[in-house]
Structures are given as structure tokens and as C-alpha cells.
C-alpha positions in Angstrom: 21.5 -0.3 -1.3 17.8 -0.5 -1.8 16.2 -3.9 -2.9 12.8 -3.7 -4.6 10.8 -7.0 -5.2 7.9 -6.8 -7.5 5.1 -9.4 -7.6 1.6 -9.8 -8.9 2.2 -10.1 -12.8 0.8 -12.7 -15.0 -1.4 -13.7 -17.9 -4.8 -12.2 -17.9 -7.8 -11.7 -20.6 -8.7 -8.2 -21.6 -11.0 -6.6 -19.2 -9.5 -8.4 -16.3 -7.6 -7.2 -13.3 -4.2 -7.5 -11.6 -2.5 -6.1 -8.5 1.1 -5.5 -8.7 3.1 -5.1 -5.4 6.6 -3.8 -4.8 8.2 -4.7 -1.3 11.2 -2.2 -0.4 14.0 -3.3 1.7 14.0 0.0 3.6 11.3 2.1 5.3 9.3 4.1 2.7 7.7 6.3 5.2 9.7 9.3 4.5 10.4 8.6 0.8 8.4 11.4 -1.5 8.9 9.8 -5.0 7.9 6.3 -5.9 6.3 5.0 -9.1 5.4 2.3 -11.7 7.0 2.0 -15.2 6.6 -0.2 -18.0 8.4 -1.6 -20.9 6.8 -3.2 -23.9 9.1 -5.3 -26.5 11.0 -2.9 -28.5 9.8 0.2 -26.9 11.3 2.5 -24.3 10.5 2.4 -20.6 7.5 4.7 -19.8 6.0 6.0 -16.6 2.6 4.5 -15.7 1.9 6.2 -12.5 3.6 7.9 -9.6 2.9 9.0 -6.1 4.6 11.3 -3.7 3.4 11.9 -0.1 0.3 13.8 -1.1 -0.3 13.4 -5.0 -0.9 10.7 -7.6 -0.2 11.1 -11.4 -1.0 8.8 -14.0 -0.2 8.3 -17.6 -3.1 9.4 -19.9 -3.3 5.7 -21.3 -4.3 4.3 -17.9 -6.2 7.1 -16.1 -9.5 5.9 -14.8 -8.2 2.0 -14.9 -5.1 2.0 -12.7 -4.6 3.1 -9.2 -1.4 3.6 -7.5 -0.9 3.3 -3.8 1.6 2.9 -0.9 1.3 1.0 2.5 4.2 2.6 4.5 3.8 0.1 7.5 4.6 -2.7 5.0 7.1 -0.6 3.0 4.9 -1.8 -0.1 3.9 -0.1 -3.3 0.9 -1.4 -5.2 -0.5 -0.6 -8.7 -4.1 -1.9 -9.1 -4.8 -2.6 -12.7 -8.4 -2.8 -13.9 -10.0 -3.1 -17.4 -6.8 -4.3 -18.7 -6.2 -4.2 -22.6 -3.7 -6.1 -24.8 -1.8 -2.7 -25.1 -1.2 -2.7 -21.4 1.1 -5.9 -21.9 4.5 -5.1 -20.8 7.4 -5.6 -18.1 6.4 -3.4 -15.2 8.9 -2.0 -12.8 8.8 -0.5 -9.5 10.9 2.9 -8.9 12.1 4.6 -5.7 14.1 7.7 -5.6 16.0 8.6 -2.8 19.4 10.2 -3.3 19.6 7.6 -5.9 17.0 6.1 -8.3 16.3 2.2 -7.6 14.7 -0.2 -9.8 13.1 -3.7 -9.3 13.6 -6.5 -11.3 10.3 -6.3 -13.1 7.2 -8.3 -13.4 5.7 -9.5 -16.7 2.1 -8.6 -17.4 0.6 -10.2 -20.5 -3.1 -9.3 -21.6 -4.6 -11.4 -24.2 -7.5 -10.1 -26.5 
């Protein structure tokens, strides 16, 4: 069983920045597929950014503003979010895929206009 603990969410004004962290209970050194997803009220959960061992992919809506990264030594996945917009408001979830797909509990990000 893999446990993922997210942190770093909060309330920020439009144009501000936040950095989300996701600490895994296992070594992520050899895990290829990790990512951040978000779910706004009344909407489905959508992918924000994913990272493998060599590539990063972003949703069009966050390209140029968000950066996904990983620190294998700390078993931690990050999401740096800059130039935040009200439409970025959502619960953000960390995801790790091994033989199974694991999710964190989510962290709320609220961007005020």
C-alpha cells in the first residue's frame, strides 16, 4: 500500500504562486508515471501535469505557468504554480502508478480574483 501526502495548497490572489508537494511512503526512484490532477466543484478530475523518468507533459491550460518536478532522494513530487488564475481553483491530487494507481487525499487551491 502506497501512501501519498499532499501539502502546499491554500488561498492566493490571482497572479500569485503556490508550490504543492506530495510525499510518497515508498521510494519513487524507479517509478516512471507520476502526476498531478485537479477537480473543480461539479467537474470531473482532469490531468494537470505528468512526469516520467525523462519527460514532462502539461495540460494546455497550465503550459508556461506550472512546472512539475520530482526529488527522488526525498520521495517527493512537486507542482510549482505561477501566475495563478481563478479558474485554477480546485482540489489538487497527486497520483503514482506502479502495478496499481494510488491517489493522495487532495489539497485545496483557491485563487481569488
